[in-house]
N, C-alpha and C positions, 0 to 999 in steps of 0.2 A: 504494500500500500504506500503510495506517495503522500507523505505527510506535509511537505512544504512545496509550494509551487516555485520551482527554481527559475523557470522562464515562462513568460506569457507569449505564446505565439499566435499570430493572426493567420488563419488558414486561407482566407480568401484574398485575392488581389483584385484591384480595380483601378481604372483611370478616372480622375475627377477633374472637371473643369471648374475652377473657382468662380462661383457666381456672385454677382453684385459687386460689392466693394473689392478693391485690390487688397492684398495682404497688408500692405503698408497703411492703407486707409482704415482697414479693420483695426490694426494695432493702435492707431491714433484714436480710434473711437472708444477704446476701452481703457487706455492708459496713456500717460506721457512718459516718453523714454527718459531714463535717468539712471542713477546708481542702483545696482542690484540690491534688493532688500537683504538685510542681515539676518542673523539668527543661527540656530543650531539644528543640525540634522542628525537623527538617529538612523544608523544603518547596520545591517547584519551581514556577517560572513558565515557561510554554511559549510560544514565538513560532511562528506559522504563516505559510506562504507564501500566495500568491494562490489556490492550489487547496485551502487549508485543511489542508495537511499540515504537521506539525511540522518546523521547520528550525532550531531553536535552543532552548536551555534556559538558565535561570539558577537557581542553588541558593542558598537562604538558611537562616539559623538564627534561630529565634525562641524566646522564652520561652513557657511554657504560659499565662502571664498576659497575653500579647499585648504591645503596645508596639512600639518600634522593633526592626527586624530587622537582622541582620548579613549582608552579602553575602559568600558563600563562593566562588562561581563566577559571574562576570558573564556576561551573555548574549553568545554568539558565534554569529552566524548561520552555519549550515553545520556546527555541532558540537552533538551531543546528549550531555549528561551524565546517565546513567540509573541508577536503582536505588540511590541513595545510602543507606547504612546506617552506624550507629555501630559503633565498636569496642566490646568488652565493657565497658570502663570509661569510655567516653565521651570519651576524649582525642583520638580520631582518627576519620576517616570514610573509607569505601571506596566506590568507584563505578566504573561502566563509561563510557568515553568513545568515541564513534564519530562519524566524519565522515559526513554524510548521503550523500556520494558513494561511501563505502566500506561502506554498510549491509550488503551481502550478502557481503563478503569479509573485513573486518578490524575489530576493535575491541580496546582494551586496558583493563586495570584499573589504576586509580590510587588512591593514598591521599593524605591531607593531614591536617593537624591541625585542631582544632575551630574555628580562626580563619581557615581557608582557606590557611594557609601550609604550607611544606615539601611542596609538591606533588611526587609521585614516581610514575613509571610502574613497575609491579611485574610485568607479564607481557610476554612476547616471543612473536613468531611471527605468521604471516599467517593468522589465523583469527579468528572471533568469540570473545571471552572475556567471557561474559555472567553476569549474576545473581550477583555476588559477595556472600558472607555471611561475616562475620568471626566466628570461633569463639573459645572461651575457652582453647584448648589451643595457641595459637601458630600457627594456620593460617587462611588465607582459602580457603574453598571457592568454586568457580565452575563454570560450564558451558563447556566448550571444544568448538568445532566450527563447523558452518555454521549458516545460518538454516533451521531445520526439517529439518536433515539431518546425519547423522554426528556426533551430539553425544555427549559423554562427561563424566563428573564428574571434576574436577581440583582440585588443591591448589597453593597457593603461600604462601611465608612473607611476612609483612608487609614484610620487607626486600627482597623480590623474589627470594629464593633458593629453590632446591629446587622449581621449578615442574615438576609432573608429573601425568599422568593416573592416576586411581585405578580407574575403573570405566566400562565401556561396555556398554550394556544389550543389544545384539544387533541388533534391527531398525534398519536405517539411517535409517528415517523416524521413529524414536522421538524425541519432543521432551520435554525436561525442563522442569519448573517449577523455581523457585528451590530450592536445597538447604536443608535445615533441620538445625541441629545438635541433638544430644541434650543433655539437661540437664548431663551430666557432660563433654561436649566430646570424647568418644571415638568417637562414631558420627555418621553423617549419615543422615537420611531423605530420600529422593528419590522423586518421582513422574515416570513417563514415560507418555506416551500416543501411540498409533500406530494405524494402520488394518490390518485383516486382509488376506486374499487379495484382490487387485484384482478388483473387479466393478463393476456399475453402482452398487450401494450397499454398499460394504465396511463391515463392522462396525468400531467403534472400541473399543479396549481401553485400560485403565489398569492399570499395574503399579506397586506401591510396594515399594521396597527399603530395607533397613537395611544400611548399609555401614560396616564397621570401618575407621577411619582408618589405623591402624597397619599392618594386613595387606592392606587392599583387598578383603577378603572381602565379597561382597554376598549378602544373604539376602532373597529375595522374601517379603514378608509379606502381600501382597494382589494378586489378579488378578481384574479385573472387566471384563465387557463393558459399556460405558457408553453405547453407541448413538451418541453424538456427543461431541465434545471438551468437557470440563467443567473448571472450576477446582477443585482439591482443597486444602483447608486442613487441615493435620495438627496434632493436639494437641501441646503441648510435651512431654508424656511419651511420645509416639509410639504410643499405644494406639488412637486413634480418628482418623477423618477425616470431613470433610463435603464432599461434592461439590456444586457449584452450576453449573447449566446456564444460560448467558445466553440461549440460544435459547428456553427455555420457562419460566425462572425457577423450575424445580423444584430441590429439594435432597434429598440422601440422606446419611444417616449410615452409616458402616461401622466395625465393630469389628474391628481387625486381629488381635485375639487369637482370636476365634471365627469370623471371616469373615462374620458375619451383617450384614445391611444393614437399614436402616429408612428407608422413603421413601413413595412414593405408595400402595403397597399397604397401608400401616398407617394411613391417614388423612393424606393428603398435606400437606406443608408446602412453602412456596415462599419464595424470596428470593434475595438476591445478597450478595456481599462477606462471607462468613462469617469471623469472627475469633475465635480461642480466648482465653479468659482465661489468665493466666500459670500458674495451678495446674491447668489442663485440666478444670475443673469445668463451665464454661459456654461457650456460643458466642453471640456477638452477630452479627446480620445485618440487612439492610435489606429492606423490601418496601413496596409501594405500598398505601395505604389511601385510600378515598374521603374527600373533604373535605365535611363537612356544609354545605349551602347552596350548593355549587358544582355546576353541572350536569355538568361533565366534568373539573374539576381534581382531581388526586391529590397525595398527600404521601408522600414517601419516609421512612417511619417506621423506628425502630430497635426490634428485637425481641431477646429473649434466651431461650435454651433450655438445659437441662442437656445433658451430654455424650451421653445416650442418646436425645436428640431428643424427649423428652416435655415436656408442660406449657409450650408456647410462650407467651411473655408479651410484650406490647407495652410498651416502656419510654417512648417519646415519645408523648404523647397530646394534644398541642396542635398540630393539623395546620395547615399553611399551604400553599395550593395552589401547585403548581409549584416546591416546594422539596424536594430529595431528599438525605437524609443517608446516608452509607456508613461503617460502622465501619472503623477503621484499626488501632487497638491499644487494649488495656486497660491501666489503671494496675495497678501491682503489688498494691495493696490492694483491687482490684475496685470502687472507688468511682466511677471515671470512665472514659469511653471517648473516645478521640480519633476525630474524625469528619472526613471530607471532605464538603463540601456542593456540590451543583450546583443553581443557581437559574436558572429560565427566566423571562425577561420576554417575553411572547408578542406584544406590540404596542406601538407608540409609538416615540419617538426612541431609547430605550434598549433596544430589542428585541435579545435575544441570550441567550447562555449564560454564566453567571458562576460561577466556582469559588472556594471559600474553605475554611479549615480551622478547626475548632471543637472545644470540649471539653464533653462531656455529663456533668453531675452526675446519677448514677442516682437518688439519693434525692429530689432536688428537681425533676428534669427540666429544670433550668436549663442553657442552652446559651450558653457564652461564646465569644468570637472570639479565635482565635490569630492569624490573618491573613486579611484581606479579599480577598486575591488570590493564589491558588496551590492546590496539592494536595500532600498528604503520602502517603507510601507505607509499606508494611510495613517495620519496622525504623527508622522515622523518629523515635521518641520515646525519648530517653535520660532516664530518671527519676533524681531525686536520692536 
């Protein structure tokens, strides 16, 4: 079983003519060019065993400008430290720790300060405590339960107190994505996906709930038959979502207020790794484009579209064969996007797959290096 996604590959390729505004005009419409935003990036390096399965991780902190990184959690073979995210003010980090031998039975949530000190286990119990997200209201939300079974939304204080379950969706096979805090810190948005009545080809469903933290009341804001399991990225204001199917590279926008969707029937768009801007106006995503002069090489370009899925625009227009960029997070001023890159060397003594973290300047298309070896995840960028 592959427990960490080491590389996100887009399977479909397509050619896109940028509609409407030019890339430069689009860049100026969302931000003013200037100095790159500062801040700290959390990134992970993963060790794999002889069967190419992850068996250890190391966590680092780096500046957006690159340079020397600080080791927060050293590599320990047999232990995976997953999903590290910043606290709201950037003084601390929360993450899940699981021993590979206990993958199906138990993991715990830990916190530490930004230098890797004051390590503290804050959950108890023999179950998986997964996908922790630190809110602004004095709680850490996480998913409690098994691997792909009997999962519930739960809360715990950063001190380790008042650990409790808030909401269980019903179907025992419902699987949560990471919870997302509302802007005011009073609610959580969660997506669960599950299969219908058992048959040869059971339908897959996706439900999105808005959960009141104080009362535990859960309101279902969306219910869709999605055919196959897809990743859902929810806007910060909780009004829209973008589904992305790895199996087909198709994407679909859903408006949680109206229930309307926009996807292939409206002039399809494709891609992976959709990420919302902080103000919920735009979505960045990745898709493959053909590289001129290359007979079969493709490039993982970055695209941006408005919340309604219209006017898709390609932001990176300097393709390099076998390099694939995936959005991770936007800067607060919408001038830059944090990216993971997977680079493939297909022959020679250096043949292999290489991962690194970069920062894209939307106005200039300049791509700078944060770290030449590692991957960043959602919640990895604490801006100044």
